[in-house]
MDAnalysis code that builds the backbone (N, CA, C; Angstrom):
import MDAnalysis as mda
import numpy as np

u = mda.Universe.empty(657, n_residues=219, atom_resindex=np.repeat(np.arange(219), 3), trajectory=True)
u.add_TopologyAttr("name", ["N", "CA", "C"] * 219)
u.add_TopologyAttr("resid", np.arange(1, 220))
u.add_TopologyAttr("resname", ["MET", "ASN", "VAL", "TYR", "PRO", "PHE", "ILE", "GLU", "ALA", "GLU", "GLN", "ALA", "ARG", "GLN", "ARG", "ASN", "VAL", "ALA", "LYS", "ALA", "CYS", "ALA", "LEU", "LEU", "LYS", "VAL", "SER", "ARG", "SER", "ALA", "TYR", "TYR", "ASP", "TRP", "SER", "ALA", "HIS", "LEU", "PRO", "SER", "ALA", "ARG", "GLN", "ARG", "ALA", "ASP", "ASP", "ALA", "LEU", "ALA", "GLU", "ARG", "VAL", "THR", "ALA", "ILE", "HIS", "GLU", "THR", "SER", "ARG", "GLY", "THR", "TYR", "GLY", "TRP", "PRO", "ARG", "VAL", "HIS", "ARG", "ALA", "LEU", "HIS", "ARG", "ASP", "GLY", "VAL", "ALA", "VAL", "SER", "GLY", "LYS", "ARG", "VAL", "ALA", "ARG", "ILE", "MET", "ARG", "GLN", "HIS", "SER", "LEU", "VAL", "GLY", "ARG", "CYS", "ARG", "ARG", "ARG", "TRP", "THR", "THR", "THR", "THR", "VAL", "SER", "ASP", "PRO", "ASP", "ALA", "ALA", "ALA", "VAL", "ASP", "LEU", "VAL", "LYS", "ARG", "ALA", "PHE", "GLY", "PRO", "GLY", "THR", "VAL", "ASP", "VAL", "ASP", "ARG", "VAL", "TYR", "VAL", "GLY", "ASP", "ILE", "THR", "TYR", "ILE", "PRO", "THR", "TRP", "GLU", "GLY", "TRP", "LEU", "TYR", "LEU", "ALA", "THR", "VAL", "ILE", "ASP", "LEU", "ALA", "SER", "ARG", "ARG", "VAL", "VAL", "GLY", "TRP", "ALA", "MET", "ALA", "ASP", "HIS", "MET", "ARG", "ALA", "GLU", "LEU", "VAL", "CYS", "ASP", "ALA", "LEU", "THR", "MET", "ALA", "LEU", "ASN", "ALA", "ARG", "ARG", "PRO", "GLY", "PRO", "GLY", "LEU", "ILE", "PHE", "HIS", "SER", "ASP", "ARG", "GLY", "THR", "GLN", "LEU", "ARG", "PHE", "LYS", "GLY", "SER", "SER", "GLN", "ARG", "CYS", "LEU", "ILE", "GLU", "LEU", "ARG", "VAL", "GLY", "GLY", "ARG"])
u.atoms.positions = np.array([
    [234.799, 31.438, 268.499],
    [234.552, 30.422, 269.557],
    [233.436, 30.749, 270.532],
    [232.658, 29.795, 270.946],
    [231.521, 30.079, 271.893],
    [232.124, 29.926, 273.258],
    [232.030, 31.098, 274.021],
    [232.602, 31.013, 275.266],
    [231.411, 30.775, 276.428],
    [230.216, 30.757, 276.003],
    [229.104, 30.540, 276.924],
    [229.065, 29.283, 277.631],
    [229.421, 28.176, 276.946],
    [229.418, 26.934, 277.805],
    [230.448, 27.001, 278.958],
    [231.602, 27.642, 278.758],
    [232.567, 27.765, 279.802],
    [232.035, 28.492, 281.060],
    [231.289, 29.592, 280.636],
    [230.714, 30.354, 281.799],
    [229.601, 29.606, 282.440],
    [228.891, 28.768, 281.693],
    [227.861, 27.951, 282.292],
    [228.402, 26.997, 283.178],
    [229.615, 26.403, 282.747],
    [230.333, 25.344, 283.721],
    [230.758, 26.070, 284.947],
    [231.242, 27.369, 284.843],
    [231.603, 28.040, 286.083],
    [230.436, 28.219, 287.029],
    [229.305, 28.620, 286.360],
    [228.219, 28.852, 287.282],
    [227.695, 27.481, 287.948],
    [227.738, 26.381, 287.216],
    [227.416, 25.117, 287.834],
    [228.270, 24.768, 288.920],
    [229.542, 25.392, 289.104],
    [230.398, 25.118, 290.217],
    [230.284, 26.165, 291.311],
    [229.150, 26.875, 291.111],
    [228.923, 27.996, 292.267],
    [230.077, 29.067, 292.191],
    [230.555, 29.274, 290.951],
    [231.549, 30.419, 290.848],
    [230.925, 31.685, 290.441],
    [231.843, 32.707, 290.297],
    [231.281, 33.968, 290.041],
    [231.138, 34.329, 288.573],
    [229.820, 34.371, 288.111],
    [229.544, 34.553, 286.665],
    [229.969, 35.939, 286.243],
    [229.911, 36.924, 287.014],
    [230.361, 38.273, 286.629],
    [231.827, 38.328, 286.316],
    [232.598, 37.639, 287.118],
    [234.148, 37.621, 286.821],
    [234.389, 36.807, 285.595],
    [233.635, 35.689, 285.362],
    [233.871, 34.920, 284.229],
    [233.562, 35.671, 282.951],
    [232.477, 36.495, 282.980],
    [232.124, 37.255, 281.834],
    [233.103, 38.342, 281.586],
    [233.510, 39.021, 282.668],
    [234.471, 40.083, 282.573],
    [235.911, 39.513, 281.920],
    [236.304, 38.266, 282.333],
    [237.473, 37.670, 281.884],
    [237.418, 37.385, 280.453],
    [236.150, 36.855, 280.002],
    [236.064, 36.499, 278.593],
    [235.517, 37.621, 277.716],
    [235.332, 38.848, 278.294],
    [234.944, 40.065, 277.560],
    [233.511, 39.832, 276.874],
    [232.500, 39.272, 277.679],
    [231.224, 39.190, 277.146],
    [230.320, 39.784, 278.193],
    [229.199, 40.327, 277.798],
    [228.282, 40.881, 278.792],
    [227.395, 39.767, 279.482],
    [227.052, 40.131, 280.730],
    [226.256, 39.173, 281.511],
    [224.925, 39.048, 280.805],
    [224.301, 40.044, 280.231],
    [223.003, 40.044, 279.685],
    [223.019, 39.042, 278.461],
    [224.138, 39.134, 277.714],
    [224.300, 38.229, 276.461],
    [224.309, 36.837, 277.028],
    [225.054, 36.561, 278.132],
    [225.202, 35.161, 278.514],
    [223.793, 34.620, 279.006],
    [223.105, 35.558, 279.839],
    [221.809, 35.061, 280.309],
    [220.797, 34.835, 279.243],
    [220.905, 35.662, 278.094],
    [219.935, 35.503, 276.979],
    [220.372, 34.085, 276.289],
    [221.662, 33.863, 276.204],
    [222.046, 32.578, 275.600],
    [221.671, 31.468, 276.432],
    [221.798, 31.646, 277.827],
    [221.404, 30.559, 278.772],
    [219.931, 30.279, 278.753],
    [219.129, 31.355, 278.416],
    [217.678, 31.075, 278.350],
    [217.224, 30.703, 276.990],
    [218.249, 30.487, 276.037],
    [217.987, 30.156, 274.720],
    [217.314, 31.304, 273.905],
    [217.518, 32.488, 274.203],
    [216.923, 33.658, 273.535],
    [217.919, 33.992, 272.349],
    [217.302, 34.251, 271.263],
    [218.146, 34.724, 270.120],
    [218.761, 36.100, 270.409],
    [220.006, 36.405, 269.937],
    [220.657, 37.481, 270.163],
    [220.166, 38.701, 269.162],
    [220.447, 39.777, 269.376],
    [219.901, 40.881, 268.568],
    [220.407, 40.700, 267.143],
    [221.610, 40.206, 266.987],
    [222.116, 40.004, 265.543],
    [221.323, 38.847, 264.859],
    [221.051, 37.871, 265.688],
    [220.371, 36.663, 265.194],
    [218.934, 37.048, 264.689],
    [218.264, 38.000, 265.582],
    [216.956, 38.437, 265.260],
    [216.995, 39.235, 264.007],
    [218.114, 40.080, 263.849],
    [218.150, 40.762, 262.558],
    [218.472, 39.942, 261.453],
    [219.277, 38.912, 261.532],
    [219.435, 37.956, 260.535],
    [218.218, 37.323, 260.129],
    [217.430, 36.912, 261.110],
    [216.094, 36.209, 260.729],
    [215.103, 37.128, 259.920],
    [215.108, 38.465, 260.367],
    [214.387, 39.385, 259.658],
    [214.869, 39.540, 258.192],
    [216.155, 39.719, 258.057],
    [216.706, 39.849, 256.709],
    [216.521, 38.591, 255.819],
    [216.584, 37.505, 256.541],
    [216.402, 36.262, 255.750],
    [214.934, 36.113, 255.170],
    [213.982, 36.690, 255.883],
    [212.668, 36.737, 255.380],
    [212.561, 37.607, 254.041],
    [213.238, 38.700, 254.022],
    [213.290, 39.641, 252.866],
    [214.001, 38.998, 251.749],
    [215.130, 38.313, 252.027],
    [215.970, 37.703, 251.032],
    [215.164, 36.521, 250.393],
    [214.489, 35.766, 251.230],
    [213.702, 34.618, 250.683],
    [212.574, 35.191, 249.895],
    [211.948, 36.229, 250.267],
    [210.812, 36.821, 249.402],
    [211.317, 37.385, 248.019],
    [212.528, 38.010, 248.025],
    [213.091, 38.413, 246.798],
    [213.413, 37.157, 245.927],
    [214.086, 36.255, 246.499],
    [214.458, 35.021, 245.706],
    [213.247, 34.267, 245.057],
    [212.183, 34.192, 245.938],
    [210.986, 33.487, 245.368],
    [210.259, 34.435, 244.351],
    [210.271, 35.771, 244.479],
    [209.713, 36.515, 243.464],
    [210.526, 36.472, 242.036],
    [211.797, 36.175, 242.121],
    [212.571, 35.974, 240.968],
    [212.515, 34.628, 240.400],
    [211.481, 33.758, 241.001],
    [211.330, 32.346, 240.640],
    [212.603, 31.585, 240.754],
    [213.294, 31.879, 241.709],
    [214.603, 31.159, 242.126],
    [215.805, 31.389, 241.192],
    [215.763, 32.523, 240.458],
    [216.862, 32.786, 239.503],
    [217.947, 33.647, 240.068],
    [217.600, 34.524, 241.094],
    [218.608, 35.460, 241.705],
    [219.634, 34.783, 242.580],
    [220.877, 35.135, 242.294],
    [221.930, 34.774, 243.223],
    [222.106, 35.938, 244.205],
    [223.185, 35.886, 244.997],
    [223.345, 36.900, 246.055],
    [223.567, 38.312, 245.451],
    [224.367, 38.439, 244.302],
    [224.484, 39.780, 243.839],
    [223.208, 40.488, 243.440],
    [222.268, 39.871, 242.769],
    [221.106, 40.433, 242.377],
    [220.171, 40.649, 243.641],
    [220.174, 39.773, 244.531],
    [219.348, 39.923, 245.704],
    [219.861, 41.087, 246.573],
    [221.285, 41.307, 246.612],
    [221.919, 42.460, 247.178],
    [221.511, 43.656, 246.558],
    [221.385, 43.795, 245.175],
    [221.015, 44.998, 244.640],
    [219.528, 45.279, 244.917],
    [218.671, 44.267, 244.939],
    [217.370, 44.438, 245.119],
    [217.073, 44.930, 246.641],
    [217.857, 44.477, 247.530],
    [217.795, 45.059, 248.950],
    [218.139, 46.553, 248.909],
    [219.234, 46.825, 248.241],
    [219.600, 48.270, 248.196],
    [218.509, 49.159, 247.598],
    [217.922, 48.587, 246.538],
    [216.789, 49.390, 245.933],
    [215.701, 49.742, 246.954],
    [215.468, 48.690, 247.797],
    [214.409, 48.891, 248.827],
    [214.889, 49.680, 250.020],
    [216.149, 50.121, 249.987],
    [216.584, 51.000, 251.077],
    [217.251, 50.172, 252.273],
    [217.472, 48.822, 252.003],
    [218.126, 48.066, 253.011],
    [219.646, 48.093, 252.887],
    [220.349, 48.671, 253.944],
    [221.813, 48.757, 253.867],
    [222.456, 47.474, 254.398],
    [222.998, 46.609, 253.699],
    [223.499, 45.352, 254.159],
    [224.720, 45.056, 253.207],
    [225.682, 44.288, 253.669],
    [226.833, 44.018, 252.823],
    [226.467, 42.723, 251.950],
    [227.170, 42.589, 250.886],
    [227.038, 41.482, 250.052],
    [227.337, 40.099, 250.681],
    [228.438, 40.139, 251.580],
    [228.854, 38.917, 252.186],
    [227.815, 38.431, 253.165],
    [227.108, 39.283, 253.807],
    [226.050, 38.905, 254.742],
    [224.859, 38.318, 253.965],
    [224.499, 38.878, 252.800],
    [223.465, 38.239, 251.990],
    [223.831, 36.973, 251.533],
    [225.110, 36.874, 251.036],
    [225.597, 35.568, 250.638],
    [225.515, 34.474, 251.768],
    [225.894, 34.819, 252.939],
    [225.990, 33.972, 254.038],
    [224.524, 33.508, 254.443],
    [223.529, 34.451, 254.409],
    [222.233, 34.034, 254.720],
    [221.611, 33.082, 253.680],
    [221.875, 33.512, 252.460],
    [221.368, 32.591, 251.361],
    [221.959, 31.178, 251.509],
    [223.186, 31.163, 251.864],
    [223.943, 29.802, 251.976],
    [223.311, 29.099, 253.151],
    [223.012, 29.699, 254.301],
    [222.379, 29.101, 255.382],
    [221.036, 28.528, 255.095],
    [220.350, 29.278, 254.236],
    [218.822, 28.827, 253.912],
    [218.812, 28.123, 252.477],
    [219.953, 27.657, 252.075],
    [220.019, 26.868, 250.796],
    [219.354, 27.546, 249.656],
    [219.577, 28.880, 249.547],
    [219.011, 29.602, 248.391],
    [220.146, 29.823, 247.321],
    [219.865, 29.250, 246.207],
    [220.951, 29.313, 245.136],
    [220.267, 29.863, 243.846],
    [220.995, 30.807, 243.171],
    [220.429, 31.326, 241.944],
    [220.724, 30.355, 240.815],
    [220.227, 30.695, 239.614],
    [220.423, 29.926, 238.528],
    [221.249, 30.815, 237.437],
    [222.322, 30.169, 236.925],
    [223.060, 30.958, 235.895],
    [222.680, 30.473, 234.578],
    [222.719, 31.459, 233.597],
    [222.388, 31.116, 232.281],
    [223.433, 30.298, 231.654],
    [223.056, 29.107, 231.006],
    [224.053, 28.239, 230.655],
    [224.840, 28.737, 229.395],
    [226.068, 28.686, 229.306],
    [226.825, 29.085, 228.137],
    [226.728, 27.971, 227.155],
    [226.443, 28.370, 225.878],
    [226.330, 27.484, 224.746],
    [226.772, 28.024, 223.501],
    [227.163, 27.101, 222.550],
    [227.380, 27.566, 221.264],
    [226.960, 26.540, 220.234],
    [226.740, 26.938, 218.929],
    [226.184, 26.150, 217.904],
    [227.358, 25.227, 217.394],
    [226.988, 23.951, 217.291],
    [227.960, 22.928, 216.810],
    [227.468, 22.385, 215.519],
    [226.150, 22.441, 215.180],
    [225.597, 21.822, 213.971],
    [225.021, 22.931, 213.204],
    [225.728, 23.001, 211.956],
    [225.278, 24.072, 210.993],
    [224.756, 23.199, 209.825],
    [223.366, 23.210, 209.763],
    [222.857, 22.254, 208.764],
    [223.097, 22.589, 207.249],
    [223.409, 21.606, 206.447],
    [223.698, 21.875, 205.149],
    [222.449, 21.757, 204.291],
    [221.740, 22.898, 203.879],
    [220.500, 22.766, 203.162],
    [220.441, 22.019, 201.871],
    [221.541, 21.857, 201.298],
    [221.693, 20.973, 200.063],
    [221.737, 19.550, 200.286],
    [221.901, 19.166, 201.573],
    [222.127, 17.705, 201.876],
    [220.866, 16.991, 201.841],
    [220.842, 15.886, 200.904],
    [219.560, 15.075, 200.871],
    [220.009, 13.654, 201.455],
    [219.842, 13.524, 202.730],
    [220.301, 12.366, 203.400],
    [219.524, 11.106, 203.157],
    [220.269, 10.085, 202.892],
    [219.698, 8.768, 202.760],
    [220.069, 7.953, 204.060],
    [219.013, 7.522, 204.801],
    [219.295, 6.735, 205.998],
    [219.885, 5.340, 205.775],
    [221.122, 5.156, 205.712],
    [221.649, 3.885, 205.514],
    [221.548, 2.966, 206.753],
    [221.502, 3.625, 207.921],
    [221.475, 2.853, 209.140],
    [219.910, 2.415, 209.487],
    [219.075, 3.103, 208.842],
    [217.557, 2.849, 209.013],
    [217.133, 3.064, 210.480],
    [217.741, 4.023, 211.215],
    [217.482, 4.360, 212.532],
    [217.657, 3.274, 213.460],
    [218.361, 2.292, 213.149],
    [218.666, 1.081, 214.088],
    [219.913, 1.369, 214.811],
    [219.755, 2.147, 215.955],
    [220.864, 2.544, 216.833],
    [220.989, 1.730, 218.092],
    [220.018, 0.777, 218.442],
    [220.062, -0.065, 219.566],
    [221.135, -1.001, 219.624],
    [221.606, -1.493, 220.782],
    [222.639, -2.533, 220.971],
    [222.236, -3.861, 220.301],
    [223.124, -4.518, 219.624],
    [222.882, -5.809, 219.019],
    [222.304, -5.714, 217.662],
    [222.289, -4.330, 217.092],
    [221.628, -4.285, 215.705],
    [222.686, -4.461, 214.652],
    [223.919, -4.228, 215.071],
    [225.099, -4.294, 213.962],
    [226.167, -5.034, 214.767],
    [227.261, -5.415, 213.867],
    [228.399, -6.055, 214.412],
    [229.466, -5.016, 214.617],
    [230.455, -5.278, 215.360],
    [231.502, -4.382, 215.673],
    [232.318, -3.938, 214.371],
    [232.603, -2.616, 214.339],
    [233.301, -2.035, 213.286],
    [232.548, -2.127, 211.998],
    [231.288, -2.024, 211.973],
    [230.388, -1.954, 210.793],
    [229.740, -0.636, 210.639],
    [229.379, 0.009, 211.804],
    [228.734, 1.388, 211.728],
    [229.381, 2.120, 212.853],
    [229.914, 3.422, 212.367],
    [230.405, 4.411, 213.262],
    [229.510, 5.581, 213.357],
    [229.301, 6.171, 214.484],
    [228.550, 7.413, 214.555],
    [229.379, 8.446, 215.163],
    [229.115, 9.693, 214.697],
    [229.922, 10.803, 215.110],
    [229.144, 12.092, 215.572],
    [229.829, 12.913, 216.326],
    [229.206, 14.182, 216.665],
    [230.316, 15.071, 217.185],
    [229.851, 16.435, 217.300],
    [230.834, 17.478, 217.862],
    [230.154, 18.008, 219.184],
    [230.953, 18.184, 220.228],
    [230.412, 18.830, 221.343],
    [231.451, 19.923, 221.724],
    [231.125, 20.874, 222.548],
    [231.958, 22.051, 222.966],
    [232.210, 21.990, 224.449],
    [233.434, 22.524, 224.773],
    [233.808, 22.689, 226.192],
    [234.218, 24.079, 226.457],
    [233.602, 24.753, 227.428],
    [234.128, 26.094, 227.718],
    [235.383, 26.081, 228.522],
    [236.318, 26.928, 228.088],
    [237.665, 27.143, 228.777],
    [237.824, 28.588, 229.060],
    [238.865, 28.912, 229.878],
    [239.202, 30.228, 230.061],
    [239.633, 30.985, 228.844],
    [240.124, 30.276, 227.831],
    [240.586, 30.967, 226.602],
    [239.544, 30.834, 225.506],
    [238.350, 30.434, 225.720],
    [237.306, 30.381, 224.713],
    [236.885, 28.859, 224.595],
    [236.015, 28.740, 223.500],
    [235.485, 27.307, 223.268],
    [236.420, 26.318, 222.710],
    [236.342, 25.163, 223.202],
    [237.172, 24.027, 222.725],
    [236.160, 23.002, 222.154],
    [236.472, 22.448, 220.915],
    [235.535, 21.683, 220.204],
    [236.072, 20.143, 220.200],
    [235.230, 19.184, 220.538],
    [235.628, 17.816, 220.599],
    [234.712, 17.024, 219.545],
    [235.456, 16.403, 218.716],
    [234.738, 15.590, 217.711],
    [235.091, 14.108, 218.023],
    [234.069, 13.278, 218.163],
    [234.118, 11.845, 218.547],
    [233.639, 10.965, 217.498],
    [234.169, 9.779, 217.444],
    [233.778, 8.655, 216.454],
    [233.485, 7.516, 217.398],
    [232.192, 6.943, 217.522],
    [231.912, 5.805, 218.352],
    [231.446, 4.753, 217.539],
    [231.906, 3.548, 217.930],
    [231.488, 2.229, 217.282],
    [230.072, 1.999, 217.868],
    [229.128, 1.902, 216.890],
    [227.710, 1.736, 217.367],
    [227.451, 0.420, 218.044],
    [228.165, -0.578, 217.756],
    [227.945, -1.923, 218.365],
    [228.567, -2.030, 219.752],
    [229.703, -1.551, 219.902],
    [230.382, -1.595, 221.276],
    [230.238, -0.362, 222.137],
    [229.765, 0.737, 221.570],
    [229.661, 2.030, 222.144],
    [231.078, 2.497, 222.584],
    [232.062, 2.031, 222.023],
    [233.452, 2.469, 222.374],
    [233.848, 3.732, 221.437],
    [234.425, 4.622, 222.055],
    [235.180, 5.767, 221.369],
    [236.329, 5.215, 220.585],
    [236.267, 5.171, 219.368],
    [237.382, 4.684, 218.539],
    [238.172, 5.728, 217.965],
    [237.741, 7.050, 217.921],
    [238.437, 8.096, 217.424],
    [238.035, 9.414, 217.979],
    [238.890, 10.378, 218.184],
    [238.482, 11.699, 218.738],
    [239.614, 12.679, 218.327],
    [239.192, 13.902, 218.296],
    [240.102, 15.034, 217.947],
    [239.550, 16.366, 218.686],
    [240.441, 17.252, 219.189],
    [240.117, 18.472, 219.711],
    [240.754, 19.640, 219.062],
    [240.022, 20.810, 219.010],
    [240.589, 21.930, 218.339],
    [239.857, 23.094, 218.699],
    [240.268, 24.297, 218.379],
    [239.515, 25.555, 218.718],
    [238.738, 26.035, 217.575],
    [238.428, 25.135, 216.656],
    [237.639, 25.486, 215.516],
    [236.652, 24.248, 215.119],
    [235.815, 24.389, 214.136],
    [234.870, 23.350, 213.816],
    [235.056, 23.013, 212.248],
    [236.248, 23.264, 211.614],
    [236.430, 23.146, 210.220],
    [236.505, 21.649, 209.985],
    [236.554, 21.319, 208.655],
    [236.443, 19.962, 208.317],
    [237.724, 19.006, 208.809],
    [238.892, 19.590, 208.993],
    [239.969, 18.835, 209.422],
    [239.602, 18.275, 210.880],
    [238.870, 18.968, 211.719],
    [238.627, 18.468, 212.951],
    [237.970, 17.090, 212.995],
    [236.957, 16.975, 212.168],
    [236.156, 15.628, 212.110],
    [237.077, 14.597, 211.222],
    [237.910, 15.189, 210.232],
    [238.699, 14.271, 209.597],
    [239.867, 13.586, 210.418],
    [240.283, 14.440, 211.346],
    [241.316, 13.921, 212.331],
    [240.728, 12.793, 213.092],
    [239.540, 13.041, 213.597],
    [238.824, 11.950, 214.490],
    [238.557, 10.773, 213.694],
    [238.156, 10.842, 212.428],
    [238.019, 9.670, 211.514],
    [239.312, 9.037, 211.240],
    [240.306, 9.771, 211.005],
    [241.650, 9.086, 210.773],
    [242.098, 8.342, 211.940],
    [241.937, 8.833, 213.098],
    [242.306, 8.095, 214.335],
    [241.467, 6.833, 214.407],
    [240.351, 6.963, 214.110],
    [239.421, 5.631, 214.178],
    [239.866, 4.629, 213.134],
    [240.096, 4.942, 211.913],
    [240.555, 4.057, 210.904],
    [241.874, 3.487, 211.173],
    [242.768, 4.288, 211.584],
    [244.180, 3.747, 211.757],
    [244.164, 2.810, 213.109],
    [243.286, 3.035, 214.001],
    [243.267, 2.227, 215.217],
    [242.498, 0.916, 215.008],
    [241.413, 0.996, 214.219],
    [240.571, -0.180, 214.118],
    [240.647, -1.042, 212.834],
    [241.098, -0.310, 211.767],
    [241.329, -0.905, 210.468],
    [239.995, -1.742, 210.109],
    [238.873, -1.036, 210.038],
    [237.684, -1.883, 209.576],
    [237.691, -2.266, 208.214],
    [236.950, -3.326, 207.867],
    [236.849, -3.851, 206.465],
    [235.959, -3.082, 205.606],
    [235.942, -3.387, 204.290],
    [234.979, -2.628, 203.401],
    [233.611, -2.641, 203.777],
    [232.891, -1.611, 203.461],
    [231.532, -1.469, 203.738],
    [231.130, -0.759, 204.936],
    [232.195, -0.289, 205.757],
    [231.878, 0.571, 206.958],
    [231.084, 1.701, 206.626],
    [230.035, 2.056, 207.517],
    [229.136, 3.194, 207.319],
    [229.479, 4.196, 208.452],
    [229.597, 5.556, 208.225],
    [229.787, 6.502, 209.213],
    [228.394, 7.343, 209.164],
    [227.665, 7.496, 210.346],
    [226.553, 8.171, 210.427],
    [226.745, 9.409, 211.222],
    [226.339, 10.542, 210.804],
    [226.383, 11.783, 211.642],
    [225.251, 12.579, 211.273],
    [225.070, 13.899, 211.867],
    [223.935, 14.795, 211.446],
    [224.444, 15.455, 210.229],
    [223.463, 16.310, 209.681],
    [223.674, 16.851, 208.371],
    [224.534, 18.240, 208.438],
    [225.590, 18.153, 209.246],
    [226.312, 19.377, 209.405],
    [227.202, 19.544, 208.133],
    [227.766, 20.873, 208.116],
    [228.591, 21.172, 206.835],
    [230.098, 20.972, 207.060],
    [230.509, 20.459, 208.303],
    [231.923, 20.324, 208.425],
    [232.657, 19.590, 207.339],
    [232.066, 18.458, 206.944],
    [232.696, 17.630, 206.062],
    [232.317, 17.910, 204.605],
    [231.445, 18.846, 204.294],
    [231.063, 19.261, 202.954],
    [230.616, 17.987, 202.216],
    [229.963, 17.065, 202.815],
    [229.487, 15.785, 202.102],
    [228.411, 16.324, 200.994],
    [228.474, 15.691, 199.786],
    [227.491, 15.938, 198.927],
    [226.569, 14.783, 198.885],
    [225.357, 15.051, 199.144],
    [224.295, 14.046, 199.269],
    [224.151, 13.556, 200.721],
    [224.290, 12.261, 201.047],
    [224.056, 11.744, 202.332],
    [225.159, 12.152, 203.335],
    [224.828, 12.257, 204.592],
    [225.843, 12.545, 205.494],
    [226.565, 11.339, 206.008],
    [225.938, 10.074, 205.436],
    [226.590, 8.801, 205.763],
    [227.272, 8.277, 204.533],
    [228.578, 7.927, 204.757],
    [229.430, 7.489, 203.564],
    [230.167, 6.265, 204.041],
    [230.565, 5.669, 202.954],
    [231.467, 4.430, 203.215],
    [232.951, 4.969, 203.519],
    [233.372, 4.869, 204.753],
    [234.604, 5.387, 205.164],
    [235.844, 4.805, 204.356],
    [235.638, 3.536, 203.934],
    [236.825, 2.886, 203.256],
    [236.920, 3.741, 201.935],
    [235.956, 4.176, 201.209],
    [236.105, 4.899, 200.068],
    [236.448, 6.353, 200.265],
    [236.062, 6.873, 201.430],
    [236.392, 8.232, 201.741],
    [237.819, 8.434, 202.129],
    [238.368, 7.547, 203.043],
    [239.672, 7.932, 203.620],
    [240.751, 6.970, 203.319],
    [240.427, 5.726, 203.098],
    [241.520, 4.747, 202.941],
    [241.266, 3.965, 201.636],
    [240.560, 4.473, 200.739],
    [240.405, 3.833, 199.407],
    [241.612, 3.349, 198.767],
    [241.796, 1.967, 198.389],
    [242.969, 1.664, 197.656],
    [244.172, 1.284, 198.496],
    [243.937, 1.225, 199.794],
    [245.193, 0.863, 200.669],
    [245.495, -0.496, 200.616],
])
């Protein structure tokens, strides 16, 4: 809590500044420095430290966060706590960059000879609803490891018509997403599924197949 405005109010009423400072346990010199808008010794030290922190952050091309800046200061012989470095960086909007966690979701099948049944026509209005589905796998970092999400999207409506999640990328992950889509939408014959040339489904030939033949043939 800043007690200086209270002392200033007491001074404005022609009251004893020394007694007010003694009561609030602050020095008169500190109050008069504040009253004259002079930075305190700690503020001056923080300003000097901020210059060094900013220089280290800029030298790292904006990649260092407070732990690495803190270590760099210690290597330079500057004894300062990590909390103080973090506070100064926060006050000056200095933020480090973390290396993004990632994992591979597409393992190309070298034997796949894809035939483009969609003809790269992915824009809206190019197909009718439930005629072309597209799918992909993405990954989600969790405390227990990677979680994989397979989605099936209707190209015409952009609606997610099927999905599945698992801690692996085996074929059943994609098959579960396709099964959900087929059971929910019941598309007619001739439906095309388009995906990358991954190996999860072990497709022979094109990665685009007629799903009616694949999953629900003869129903």
